VOGU-3710 file (C-alpha; in Angstrom, 3 decimals, decimal comma):
1> xxxxxxxxxx> 123,835/81,685/87,550  124,805/83,863/84,618  122,970/86,938/83,409  121,820/85,035/80,331  120,424/82,173/82,405  118,627/84,562/84,761  117,152/86,458/81,835  115,863/83,289/80,178  114,514/82,029/83,504  112,631/85,291/84,096
11> xxxxxxxxxx> 111,323/85,235/80,527  109,998/81,706/81,009  108,387/82,710/84,305  106,543/85,535/82,585  105,710/83,587/79,427  105,570/79,921/80,465  103,432/78,811/77,526  105,320/80,636/74,763  106,368/78,573/71,782  109,591/79,224/69,888
21> xxxxxxxxxx> 107,576/81,087/67,264  105,956/83,349/69,876  109,285/84,029/71,565  110,808/84,818/68,186  107,976/87,196/67,416  108,176/88,968/70,774  111,953/89,431/70,658  112,412/89,871/66,899  115,090/87,179/66,950  115,048/84,454/64,308
31> xxxxxxxxxx> 113,329/81,285/65,462  116,383/79,080/64,936  118,488/81,504/66,973  115,873/81,520/69,759  116,071/77,723/69,837  119,847/77,871/70,200  119,687/80,555/72,892  117,139/78,644/74,938  119,396/75,611/74,703  122,497/77,343/76,038
41> xxxxxxxxxx> 124,175/79,192/73,162  125,794/82,441/74,265  123,680/85,533/73,648  124,859/88,623/71,884  124,274/91,917/73,667  121,438/92,856/71,307  119,688/89,549/71,955  120,000/89,987/75,701  118,578/93,493/75,367  115,676/92,147/73,286
51> xxxxxxxxxx> 114,761/89,646/75,995  115,176/92,277/78,726  112,947/94,712/76,799  110,178/92,114/76,550  110,534/91,283/80,246  110,459/94,936/81,285  107,445/95,620/79,084  105,567/92,733/80,688  106,534/93,890/84,186  105,227/97,389/83,548
61> xxxxxxxxxx> 101,921/95,898/82,385  101,610/93,877/85,574  101,221/96,071/88,600  100,502/95,178/92,162  101,792/92,781/94,766  101,847/89,693/92,539  104,986/90,853/90,734  106,903/92,359/93,659  109,270/89,395/93,757  110,326/90,024/90,157
71> xxxxxxxxxx> 110,895/93,692/90,847  112,989/92,800/93,881  114,939/90,254/91,849  115,735/92,948/89,298  116,733/95,323/92,086  119,102/92,759/93,575  120,851/92,486/90,246  120,794/96,118/89,120  121,164/98,250/92,241  124,275/98,875/94,275
81> xxxxxxxxxx> 124,462/97,672/97,852  123,915/101,240/99,085  120,810/101,629/96,912  119,494/98,270/98,129  120,051/99,416/101,711  117,997/102,550/101,033  115,184/100,525/99,464  115,172/98,123/102,428  115,043/101,038/104,873  112,166/102,621/102,959
91> xxxxxxxxxx> 110,173/99,383/102,966  110,855/98,876/106,673  109,655/102,414/107,469  106,470/101,822/105,466  105,882/98,541/107,336  106,403/100,192/110,722  104,040/103,020/109,827  101,386/100,566/108,664  101,757/98,493/111,859  101,441/101,648/113,956
101> xxxxxxxxxx> 98,310/102,769/112,122  96,726/99,329/112,444  97,403/99,135/116,166  95,963/102,621/116,683  92,790/101,936/114,722  92,332/98,471/116,215  92,583/99,872/119,753  88,991/100,092/121,091  89,696/103,093/123,308  91,008/104,952/120,287
111> xxxxx> 87,940/103,995/118,256  85,521/105,224/120,943  87,349/108,542/121,107  86,919/108,993/117,356  83,213/108,076/117,389
//
């Protein structure tokens, strides 16, 4: 899948109900050009940046676990393999810490010692 296709797919995931007029307004790209782009015409760099800007703006508005998959998708595309490895290690450490804390606080002997 090309960068253009991924960008359009992500845009449509974030704005599934957008009409051509709304997409044109959000991206500041002429409506006829938006139609052509959504139907497979090759994007210019500025048009790609316009779509990416709208996507990034929407992602910063949406916080929390419901958009983690989009953040990870961006990371897979943008980060180097070494950076991805570091992110994966960080997430794994956080998961292990959380599991450890949960097992400690769910242990009844531990809870009676605290009380």
